[in-house]
C-alpha positions as CSV (number, residue, x, y, z in Angstrom):
1,M,-27.5,8.6,7.1
2,M,-29.5,9.9,10.1
3,K,-27.5,7.7,12.5
4,I,-24.2,8.8,11.1
5,R,-25.3,12.4,11.5
6,Q,-26.4,11.8,15.1
7,H,-23.1,10.1,15.9
8,F,-21.2,13.0,14.3
9,Q,-23.1,15.6,16.4
10,K,-22.5,13.5,19.6
11,W,-18.8,13.4,18.7
12,M,-18.7,17.1,18.2
13,L,-20.3,17.7,21.7
14,Q,-17.3,16.2,23.5
15,E,-16.2,19.1,25.6
16,D,-12.5,19.1,24.9
17,L,-13.0,18.8,21.2
18,N,-15.8,21.3,21.1
19,F,-13.8,23.9,23.0
20,L,-10.8,23.3,20.8
21,L,-12.6,23.6,17.5
22,T,-14.7,26.6,18.4
23,N,-12.3,28.7,20.5
24,R,-8.7,27.7,19.9
25,I,-8.9,29.1,16.4
26,P,-8.4,32.6,14.8
27,R,-11.8,33.7,16.1
28,I,-12.0,37.2,14.8
29,T,-10.6,36.3,11.4
30,L,-13.0,33.5,10.9
31,T,-15.9,35.6,12.1
32,R,-15.1,38.3,9.5
33,F,-14.8,35.6,6.9
34,M,-18.2,34.1,7.9
35,G,-19.7,37.6,7.5
36,W,-18.4,37.8,4.0
37,W,-19.2,34.2,3.1
38,S,-22.8,34.4,4.4
39,Q,-23.5,37.3,2.0
40,I,-22.6,35.4,-1.2
41,K,-25.6,34.9,-3.4
42,H,-24.7,31.8,-5.4
43,P,-26.9,28.7,-5.4
44,W,-24.0,26.3,-5.1
45,V,-22.5,28.2,-2.1
46,V,-25.9,28.5,-0.4
47,K,-26.9,24.8,-1.0
48,S,-23.5,23.4,0.1
49,S,-23.2,25.7,3.1
50,M,-26.7,24.8,4.4
51,A,-25.9,21.1,4.0
52,V,-22.9,21.5,6.1
53,W,-24.8,23.6,8.6
54,G,-27.4,20.8,8.8
55,W,-24.8,18.4,10.0
56,F,-23.9,20.7,13.0
57,S,-27.5,21.6,14.0
58,D,-31.1,20.7,13.9
59,L,-32.2,23.5,11.5
60,D,-36.0,23.7,11.2
61,L,-37.5,26.1,8.7
62,S,-41.1,24.9,9.1
63,D,-42.2,28.2,10.5
64,A,-40.1,30.4,8.3
65,K,-41.8,32.9,6.0
66,L,-39.6,31.8,3.1
67,K,-38.4,28.3,2.4
68,T,-35.6,29.0,0.0
69,F,-32.9,31.7,0.5
70,D,-30.5,33.5,-1.8
71,S,-27.7,33.6,0.8
72,L,-26.9,32.1,4.2
73,H,-27.4,35.6,5.7
74,A,-31.0,35.6,4.5
75,C,-31.6,32.2,6.3
76,F,-29.9,33.4,9.5
77,T,-32.0,36.5,9.6
78,R,-35.2,34.9,8.4
79,E,-38.7,36.1,9.3
80,L,-41.4,33.9,10.5
81,V,-44.9,33.3,9.2
82,P,-47.6,35.4,10.9
83,G,-48.8,33.8,14.1
84,A,-45.7,31.6,14.5
85,R,-45.1,33.1,17.9
86,V,-47.7,34.1,20.5
87,V,-46.9,37.0,22.7
88,N,-48.3,36.8,26.3
89,P,-50.5,39.9,26.5
90,D,-50.6,40.1,30.3
91,P,-48.9,43.4,31.4
92,A,-47.8,41.6,34.6
93,F,-45.2,39.7,32.6
94,M,-42.1,40.6,30.6
95,T,-41.9,38.1,27.7
96,S,-38.8,36.5,26.2
97,P,-37.3,38.8,23.6
98,C,-36.1,35.8,21.5
99,D,-36.2,32.1,21.0
100,A,-33.5,30.7,23.3
101,I,-32.3,28.1,25.8
102,V,-32.3,29.5,29.3
103,G,-28.9,29.7,30.9
104,A,-27.8,31.0,34.3
105,C,-30.4,33.1,36.1
106,G,-31.0,34.4,39.6
107,T,-30.6,37.4,41.8
108,I,-28.2,40.3,41.3
109,T,-26.2,40.4,44.5
110,Q,-23.5,43.0,45.3
111,G,-23.3,43.7,41.6
112,Q,-22.4,40.1,40.8
113,V,-24.1,37.6,38.5
114,F,-23.1,34.2,37.0
115,Q,-22.5,33.0,33.5
116,A,-22.4,29.4,34.8
117,K,-22.2,27.7,38.2
118,G,-18.9,28.8,39.8
119,F,-18.2,31.4,37.1
120,P,-19.3,34.8,38.4
121,Y,-18.8,38.2,36.8
122,Q,-19.4,41.8,37.8
123,L,-22.2,43.6,36.2
124,Q,-20.0,46.8,35.9
125,T,-17.4,44.9,34.1
126,L,-19.9,43.7,31.5
127,L,-21.3,47.2,31.1
128,G,-17.9,48.9,30.7
129,T,-16.5,52.2,31.9
130,S,-19.0,54.5,30.1
131,G,-20.5,57.2,32.2
132,R,-23.9,56.1,30.8
133,C,-23.5,52.8,32.5
134,Q,-22.1,53.7,35.9
135,H,-25.4,53.9,37.8
136,W,-26.8,50.6,36.6
137,P,-25.3,48.2,39.1
138,A,-26.8,50.1,42.0
139,A,-30.2,50.5,40.2
140,L,-30.4,46.8,39.5
141,E,-29.1,45.5,42.9
142,G,-31.4,42.8,44.3
143,G,-33.1,42.5,40.9
144,T,-33.1,39.5,38.5
145,Y,-30.9,38.4,35.7
146,I,-31.5,35.8,33.0
147,T,-29.2,34.4,30.3
148,L,-30.8,33.5,26.9
149,R,-28.7,31.5,24.5
150,L,-29.6,31.4,20.8
151,T,-28.2,28.5,18.9
152,S,-27.3,28.7,15.3
153,S,-30.4,27.0,14.0
154,M,-32.8,29.2,16.0
155,Y,-34.9,32.2,14.9
156,H,-32.4,35.1,15.3
157,R,-34.6,38.2,15.6
158,F,-35.3,39.8,19.0
159,H,-38.4,41.6,20.1
160,A,-39.6,44.0,22.9
161,P,-40.4,42.1,26.1
162,H,-43.0,44.8,27.1
163,D,-44.3,48.1,25.9
164,V,-41.0,49.9,26.1
165,Q,-38.8,52.8,25.1
166,L,-35.2,52.3,24.0
167,Q,-33.4,55.3,25.2
168,H,-29.7,54.7,24.5
169,V,-27.3,52.1,23.0
170,T,-23.8,51.6,24.3
171,Y,-21.6,49.6,21.9
172,I,-18.6,47.7,23.3
173,S,-16.2,46.1,20.8
174,G,-14.5,42.9,21.9
175,D,-13.6,39.3,21.2
176,T,-15.7,36.5,19.7
177,W,-15.4,33.5,22.1
178,N,-18.0,30.8,21.6
179,V,-20.8,31.3,24.2
180,N,-22.0,27.7,24.5
181,P,-22.0,26.0,27.9
182,V,-18.6,24.3,27.3
183,A,-16.9,27.7,26.9
184,L,-18.9,29.3,29.8
185,K,-17.5,26.7,32.2
186,R,-13.9,27.4,31.0
187,V,-13.4,31.1,30.2
188,Q,-13.7,33.5,33.1
189,E,-15.9,36.5,32.5
190,L,-16.6,35.4,29.0
191,F,-19.5,37.8,28.3
192,C,-17.3,40.7,29.5
193,K,-14.7,39.8,26.9
194,N,-17.0,39.5,23.8
195,E,-18.4,42.2,21.6
196,R,-21.7,43.4,23.0
197,A,-24.3,46.2,23.1
198,V,-26.0,47.6,26.1
199,L,-29.6,48.6,25.4
200,H,-30.9,51.1,28.0
201,M,-34.6,50.4,28.3
202,Q,-37.6,51.6,30.2
203,T,-41.2,50.2,30.4
204,Q,-44.2,52.4,29.8
205,E,-44.6,52.4,33.6
206,G,-41.2,53.9,34.0
207,V,-39.3,50.8,35.1
208,P,-35.7,50.9,33.9
209,F,-34.0,47.7,32.7
210,L,-31.2,46.4,30.4
211,I,-31.0,44.1,27.5
212,V,-27.4,43.1,26.5
213,P,-27.0,41.2,23.2
214,V,-23.6,39.5,23.2
215,A,-21.9,38.4,20.0
216,A,-19.9,35.2,19.6
217,V,-17.6,33.3,17.2
218,L,-18.9,33.6,13.6
219,V,-21.7,35.9,14.8
220,A,-20.2,39.3,15.5
221,S,-22.8,41.4,13.8
222,M,-25.9,43.0,15.3
223,R,-28.6,45.1,13.7
224,F,-31.0,47.4,15.7
225,H,-33.8,49.1,13.9
226,A,-33.3,52.2,16.1
227,V,-29.6,52.6,15.0
228,D,-28.9,53.2,11.3
229,V,-25.6,51.4,11.3
230,L,-24.6,47.7,11.4
231,L,-22.6,47.0,14.6
232,N,-19.8,44.5,14.0
233,L,-16.1,44.0,14.4
234,R,-15.4,46.6,11.6
235,Y,-17.5,49.3,13.2
236,Q,-15.4,52.4,14.0
237,G,-18.2,54.9,14.9
238,P,-19.3,56.4,18.2
239,N,-19.8,54.0,21.1
240,E,-22.7,56.0,22.6
241,M,-25.8,56.3,20.5
242,L,-28.8,58.3,21.8
243,C,-32.2,56.7,20.9
244,D,-35.9,57.5,21.3
245,A,-37.5,54.4,19.9
246,V,-40.9,53.2,21.3
247,Y,-41.9,49.5,20.8
248,A,-45.1,47.7,21.6
249,K,-44.8,44.4,23.4
250,G,-43.5,41.7,20.9
251,Q,-42.5,44.3,18.2
252,E,-39.3,43.5,16.5
253,M,-36.2,45.4,17.6
254,G,-33.4,43.8,15.6
255,W,-31.5,40.6,14.9
256,F,-28.2,38.7,15.2
257,E,-26.7,37.5,12.0
258,H,-26.1,33.9,13.2
259,G,-26.9,33.2,16.9
260,S,-25.6,34.2,20.2
261,T,-26.8,35.3,23.7
262,I,-29.1,37.9,25.1
263,L,-28.7,39.0,28.8
264,V,-31.7,40.6,30.6
265,F,-31.4,42.5,33.8
266,V,-34.4,43.9,35.7
267,P,-34.6,45.8,39.0
268,P,-36.3,44.5,42.2
269,G,-40.0,43.9,41.7
270,Y,-39.8,41.1,39.2
271,D,-39.2,37.3,39.5
272,L,-38.8,34.5,37.1
273,A,-42.0,33.4,35.5
274,M,-43.3,29.9,36.5
275,G,-41.3,27.2,34.8
276,I,-38.3,29.3,33.8
277,A,-35.2,27.4,34.7
278,P,-31.7,26.7,33.2
279,G,-31.8,24.3,30.3
280,Q,-35.4,25.1,29.3
281,E,-36.1,26.0,25.7
282,I,-38.2,29.1,25.4
283,R,-39.8,30.9,22.5
284,M,-40.1,34.6,21.8
285,G,-43.3,36.0,23.4
286,Q,-43.4,33.4,26.2
287,A,-43.7,34.7,29.8
288,L,-40.2,35.2,31.1
289,L,-40.4,37.5,34.2
290,R,-43.4,38.2,36.5
291,K,-44.1,41.4,38.2
292,I,-44.3,40.8,42.0
293,K,-47.6,42.0,43.5
294,A,-47.1,44.7,46.1
């Protein structure tokens, strides 16, 4: 059975087939359906759905606070047992806000960053036309960006990378393209097309930076503790939400309802922490960005 499953997963990873099955579909309709399906509290639905999910991923619940769940949603948004993640306490480091696989990363140059090699996008396009976001490309010029991809089987909650203040949330509705490497090498400006939220952040030392959670197919639903509404494809409220939420380093800020991507943008003065490179799997709390000594 294990060999059959491995062959099945390998077959699903073929690029043309993967792109076809995860993108050339009614993405928004299926995403809304998944949102409804995942909330069903019926043991047969939960058991069968998790069995199917297991064929597509390497779901590991060994560090989950609960081992059984009354819905798929409860499993997607699961909490961990205390001590399952260790947060680097050194104030010289910003830590990873989530469990993830590191994607494209590097220097923000002339307002341009990359989603994959050969696939650039403009930071301003990602952030939209809101007046609240107009100053960010200049403020971040010469700084560092890093892409963090959460797979469906990973822990889906995200946390403060430093002692920070969340000052504002800009919500941008959009599509739900898959955000896996196959799609990132085929769809131009993919992150700029998908539903996303711009979190306007500042460290306790006054350093401004951005965290941008990006939704994806089957995922388009985000919850932030600082905002009293669920942001998803049905949300019709204001796009600009003023916040004044203070978080200690490692404190939970919110979650995705399945898995997706978090983009982090910091101004000059930080560099990638040792060992951080595309393809590396990283856990929440691990050193991500290092403050450059003056």
